[in-house]
C-alpha positions in Angstrom: -26.7 80.2 18.2 -24.7 76.9 17.0 -21.4 76.5 18.2 -19.6 77.6 15.5 -21.4 80.8 15.6 -20.2 81.1 19.3 -16.7 80.4 18.1 -16.8 82.8 15.7 -18.3 85.5 18.4 -15.9 84.3 20.9 -13.1 85.0 18.2 -14.0 88.9 17.9 -14.3 89.2 21.4 -10.8 87.8 22.1 -9.1 89.6 19.1 -10.8 93.0 20.4 -9.4 92.5 24.1 -6.0 91.6 22.5 -5.8 94.8 20.4 -6.6 97.1 23.4 -5.2 95.2 26.3 -1.7 93.2 24.8 -2.9 90.9 27.5 -1.3 87.3 27.1 -4.1 85.8 28.0 -6.1 86.0 25.2 -3.5 84.0 23.3 -4.4 81.2 25.9 -8.4 81.7 25.1 -7.2 81.8 21.1 -5.4 78.4 21.3 -8.7 77.0 22.7 -10.6 78.9 20.1 -8.3 77.1 17.5 -8.7 73.7 18.8 -12.2 74.3 18.5 -11.9 75.3 14.4 -10.1 71.8 14.0 -12.9 69.6 15.9 -15.0 71.3 13.2 -12.4 71.3 9.9 -12.5 74.5 9.4 -9.5 75.7 7.1 -6.6 78.0 7.4 -8.1 80.3 4.7 -11.2 80.0 6.6 -10.2 81.2 9.5 -8.1 84.1 7.9 -11.2 85.3 6.3 -13.1 85.4 9.6 -10.1 87.3 11.0 -10.2 90.0 8.1 -14.0 89.9 8.8 -13.5 90.6 12.5 -10.8 93.1 11.7 -12.8 95.0 10.2 -15.9 95.5 11.8 -13.6 96.2 14.7 -11.8 98.9 12.7 -13.8 100.3 9.6 -11.5 103.0 8.8 -8.4 100.7 8.7 -5.5 102.1 6.2 -6.3 100.3 2.9 -2.7 99.1 2.5 -3.5 96.4 5.7 -6.8 95.4 4.1 -4.7 94.9 1.0 -1.9 93.1 2.8 -4.8 91.3 4.4 -6.7 89.9 1.4 -2.9 89.3 0.1 -2.4 86.7 3.0 -6.2 85.0 2.5 -5.2 84.1 -1.1 -1.6 82.6 -0.3 -3.4 80.9 2.8 -5.9 79.4 0.3 -3.0 77.9 -1.9 -1.5 76.5 1.0 -4.6 74.9 1.7 -4.6 73.5 -1.5 -1.3 72.1 -1.2 -1.2 70.6 1.9 -4.5 68.9 1.2 -2.4 67.3 -1.3 0.3 66.5 0.7 -2.0 65.1 3.3 -3.7 62.5 0.3 0.1 61.4 -0.6 1.4 61.1 3.0 -1.9 58.9 4.1 -1.7 56.9 0.4 1.7 56.3 1.3 1.2 54.8 4.7 -1.4 52.7 3.1 1.2 51.5 0.9 3.8 51.2 3.2 1.5 49.0 5.4 0.6 47.0 2.7 4.0 46.6 2.1 4.5 45.4 5.7 2.0 43.1 5.4 3.5 41.7 1.8 7.1 41.4 3.9 5.8 39.4 6.7 4.1 37.0 4.2 7.7 36.3 2.5 9.1 35.7 5.5 6.8 33.5 6.0 6.4 32.1 2.7 9.9 31.4 1.9 11.3 30.3 5.2 13.8 27.2 5.2 15.0 25.4 8.1 18.9 25.1 8.5 19.9 21.5 7.9 22.1 19.5 10.2 24.7 17.8 8.6 26.9 15.3 10.2 30.7 16.6 9.3 29.7 20.2 8.0 28.8 23.3 9.7 26.3 25.7 8.1 25.7 29.6 8.4 23.7 31.6 6.8 22.2 35.4 6.5 19.8 37.4 4.3 19.2 40.7 5.0 17.0 42.9 2.8 18.1 46.4 1.6 14.6 47.5 1.8 11.3 46.1 3.8 10.6 43.3 0.7 13.9 40.9 -0.3 14.9 40.1 -3.7 17.6 37.4 -2.5 16.2 33.7 -2.0 17.8 31.0 -0.6 16.7 27.7 0.4 17.8 24.3 1.9 16.0 20.8 0.6 16.8 17.4 2.6 17.0 14.7 0.2 16.4 10.8 0.7 19.4 10.0 -0.2 20.6 11.8 2.6 22.1 14.4 0.4 21.6 18.1 0.7 20.4 20.9 -2.0 21.4 24.3 -1.5 19.9 27.4 -3.7 20.7 30.7 -3.4 19.0 33.1 -6.2 18.7 37.0 -6.6 16.1 38.8 -9.0 17.1 41.4 -10.5 14.6 43.8 -9.7 12.9 45.3 -6.4 9.9 45.0 -4.3 6.5 42.9 -4.3 6.9 42.0 -8.3 10.5 40.0 -7.1 9.0 38.8 -3.9 6.6 37.0 -6.1 8.7 35.6 -8.5 10.6 34.2 -5.8 7.7 32.5 -4.3 7.1 30.8 -7.6 11.2 29.4 -7.6 10.1 28.3 -4.2 6.9 26.2 -5.3 8.2 24.9 -8.0 11.2 23.6 -6.3 9.2 22.0 -3.6 6.8 20.5 -6.4 10.3 18.7 -7.9 9.9 14.6 -6.9 13.2 14.1 -5.4 14.7 11.3 -7.4 15.3 14.2 -9.7 17.0 16.7 -7.6 20.3 17.1 -9.2 21.7 20.5 -9.7 21.0 20.4 -13.5 17.7 19.1 -13.9 16.0 21.8 -10.8 17.9 24.8 -13.5 16.5 22.8 -16.8 13.2 22.5 -14.8 13.1 26.2 -13.4 14.4 27.6 -16.6 11.5 26.7 -18.4 9.1 27.7 -15.3 10.8 30.9 -15.7 10.6 31.3 -20.0 6.7 30.8 -19.3 5.6 32.7 -16.5 7.8 35.7 -15.7 8.4 39.2 -17.6 11.3 39.3 -20.0 11.9 42.7 -18.2 13.0 40.6 -14.9 16.3 38.1 -14.6 16.6 35.5 -11.8 20.0 34.3 -11.4 20.6 30.9 -9.1 23.5 28.8 -7.9 22.4 25.3 -7.2 24.6 22.9 -5.2 23.9 19.4 -4.3 26.0 18.0 -1.0 26.7 15.2 -0.4 28.6 14.5 2.9 29.6 10.5 3.2 31.2 11.1 -0.2 32.6 15.1 0.7 31.9 15.9 -2.8 29.5 18.8 -3.9 27.6 19.0 -7.4 26.7 22.3 -8.8 25.5 24.0 -12.0 24.8 27.8 -12.1 22.4 30.1 -13.9 23.9 33.3 -14.6 24.5 33.2 -10.5 27.6 35.6 -9.1 30.5 33.0 -8.6 31.0 31.8 -5.1 34.6 30.9 -3.6 36.2 27.8 -2.5 38.5 28.0 0.8 41.6 26.1 1.2 42.2 25.9 4.6 45.8 24.6 4.5 47.3 26.7 1.7 45.0 29.7 3.2 43.5 30.8 -0.5 40.3 31.7 -2.3 39.3 30.2 -5.5 36.4 30.9 -7.9 34.1 28.3 -8.2 34.0 28.5 -11.8 30.6 27.9 -13.8 28.9 28.8 -17.1 24.9 29.3 -17.4 22.3 31.4 -18.6 19.9 33.3 -16.2 16.8 31.6 -16.1 14.3 32.3 -18.8 16.4 33.5 -21.2 15.3 30.3 -23.5 13.3 27.6 -22.8 15.7 25.1 -24.3 18.8 25.8 -22.6 20.6 22.7 -21.2 22.8 23.2 -18.0 26.1 21.8 -17.2 27.0 19.9 -13.9 30.6 20.1 -12.1 32.0 18.9 -9.3 34.2 18.8 -6.3 35.9 17.2 -3.6 35.9 19.1 0.3 39.0 18.7 2.3 38.7 18.9 5.7 39.2 22.7 7.1 37.6 24.0 4.0 34.9 26.4 3.3 32.6 26.7 0.3 31.2 30.6 0.4 27.8 31.2 -1.9 26.7 34.8 -2.1 24.3 37.3 -4.2 26.2 40.6 -5.8 25.1 42.4 -2.4 28.0 41.3 -0.7 30.3 41.3 -3.2 29.1 44.9 -4.7 29.2 46.5 -1.0 30.7 50.1 -1.9 33.3 51.7 0.3 32.6 55.5 -0.7 32.5 55.8 -4.3 34.2 52.8 -4.8 33.4 49.1 -5.0 34.9 46.4 -2.5 37.9 44.8 -3.8 37.3 40.8 -3.8 40.9 40.3 -2.1 39.1 42.6 0.7 36.3 40.7 1.0 38.4 37.4 1.4 40.6 39.4 3.7 37.4 39.8 6.2 36.0 36.0 5.9 39.3 35.0 6.2 39.6 37.0 9.3 37.0 34.7 10.9 37.4 31.9 9.6 38.3 30.1 12.6 34.7 30.8 14.2 31.5 28.5 13.7 30.1 28.7 10.1 26.7 30.8 11.8 29.5 33.4 13.4 31.7 34.3 10.6 28.6 35.2 8.3 27.2 37.3 10.9 30.6 39.1 11.6 31.3 39.9 7.4 27.6 40.9 7.3 28.5 43.5 10.7 32.2 44.5 9.1 30.8 45.5 5.5 27.6 47.1 6.8 30.0 49.3 9.0 32.5 49.5 5.6 29.3 51.1 3.8 27.7 53.7 6.6 25.3 51.3 7.7 23.5 52.0 4.9 23.1 48.8 2.4 22.5 49.2 -1.1 21.4 45.9 -2.4 20.1 42.7 -0.9 23.1 41.0 1.5 23.2 37.1 1.4 25.7 35.0 2.5 25.8 31.2 2.7 29.0 29.4 4.2 29.3 25.6 4.8 32.5 24.2 6.4 34.0 20.3 6.3 35.0 19.7 10.2 37.9 18.6 11.0 
């Protein structure tokens, strides 16, 4: 007799013993038999069928209604078993996909890693939090030979792996540009051609690029349809929108981006961000710009890194600790 036949025989005996005695010890025995069925991958409907056969052998004269009821249960369990197998297969695929995305997210963090620079006379803070595993936001610091610092912040209007691949392409394109041509307008002009040739038209990439010249206390900047940044005047305690014009990357290959410049006074701040910051939601409404300014101004006396971290925590709390979009915030301050 095979092991399975033995377990089937034991099941019949256990069933008969329980019906005749109602001894709960039989239930513990059934639990042991069930574990044996699981090891041999016996399906639920097969166990029901076994039960029907055993019950019919023990009580051949049972009422027809009982037999019909058991047959109905068997058909139900067959349908359940099929649905359960399909659901388990989907769960297995989902777990495999989540594992792959986790690996991809780790690779993205490595590929897009950039070091926050130390700049004499300036204090920089940055935070970038993805709403999901993959980040559709991107920021990058480039230290140039002339002592200036290039600061890029970008947003792919898309999610997941495609957005991550786009950001990797942008990052390595920027790394390939010669230092002498690293002006904001030239950066965006070059990236625009790269994106137009290599990115699906359904995906949009915005970028704000600024070149900070610490010795001159000046910033030169251009924008490719990106969320406007803000300049904080510490003396007057007010924010001003950094106005720019420029198409999102990849719309037309021959678009020429305009450069702007402004001087930075001691104690003032420049705020660069993605729409995950400005479109934070409180209940069913988006946060007002003045509300964002109040949060930033509340922490303006702190070091830049502490400012961005406190702003993120406050806005995260307002949203019920559930980000609806990737959140990236860069602040640099001219030290007093």
